[in-house]
C-alpha angles and dihedrals in degrees: 000000000000092000091053091049093050090048089053092049090052092046096048097044105035113024098061087053091051098046094085088057092049090052090062101032097095095037092060100037124265100292092107092043090054091047093051091046096048094045091046094050091045092055093040097048100039097047092070098054088046087065084079088071097044108115096174133048090236090060091047091050091049091051092050091052089045090054089055091047089056090053091050090051097049104037105076094043092045092050091049090054092045089055088062097041093050096048096101100037095047121273095237091055093041096051089041091053090049091053093046092053090045091055093046087058091046089056096044095051096061090042090056091052091046090052091052091052091047093057092049102270127128136237092264091060092045094052091045091055089055087069090079098061088041091058091045090052092051090048091053090048092053091048089052089051090054095045097042109027090158110042090175088072088069091063120113106238113256134177109281116254116219104213123151093196142344112326124239087248090060093051091047089051092048090052091053093047090047091057091051091050092047091054094048113096120219113245091240089067092045092050090048090053093050089054094046098043094040090219089128121039112242093244090056097053095084089047091054089052091050089051089051091050090049089052088047093055095044095045091049089059095042097046091041091058091044090050091058089052105034103025127210094349087078090070091052089053093048091050092051090054099044095045088073095063097089101064090044095048098041101033105023131095124242094293094042091050090051091052089046091054090051090053089045089054091048089054091049091050092052094045094051096045122025094026089062094039092056093061092071092066094052103056138044117266093250091053099052096098091056092042093054091046091053092042095053092044093052093043094049094048092048091050092049095048092045092048091049091050092048089051089056092044091050090064092045107038132347093202089053090053091052092047090051094048096047093038095052092051092044090053089056092061098075089050093048092046089050090051091047091057092056101030120113116187121226113251117298130184090235093060 
């Protein structure tokens, strides 16, 4: 639950302050978007290696929250630029590829630390080693800034949309996505349950998470490609699949829990790829920075509130937790279907 709490802290403190920048990012070129992205990645990537120097738990906690703050700072501006860069290749595939690479990195980082521990090192050494890929990532980011100072120039020209603010379709979509996020348990709660219920041996819990991340990466690519071909209906399909994770994870045996984690990973892959890609077709080009800021704020708050409620329900009634999780995602389906009927994607090379 700590990750959800830190996300909420970052959302509540930082994103409202940044929204006024996002409103103007695409009107005045992408210089501010690049600045927000580079600063956000710098904070996000360097906070983890600095854990090697944390001698007190208070310092470590501050660095963890700072890492989440960096993510909150970078994400809306980065997504707005990705919407331009993926215009020609297909936004579903582009956002899916981004999520797949992100999850590959998420799997390699813990493996590096595990390898250090295996050869006799400690956590401080492991976190310090992570400084190297962090510096490489920042170098690549700066090179991208020099090569593509104006990502909006990569956009396929489309008819201008005359929208004063966020459309009703966008708000309806955000409500549906918020319900999905609220019904999606954080892995910390799932891991706690595995340990309490003894359905999954403790040594297998990290493996289950790795399987989920692999499913996340693969599903992001698959659903991203399907999104470019089938459109918004792909998100409805992904939600139907992932909504079944809760009864399998919280009530199933070893095999059921493993299948539940695969479905959980599929849901994560869809949420981090096609959910973001769909935003580009709902708002005017010059409003995307604001739209992604609002979208990530709403999504993060919904996930935090839902995770907090499921933590309470876990202590009271496991069946009630499952009903809430499945019910929240099921309630999103009428909203998503309504959006699908009126949704028109922005131009894609596959259309």
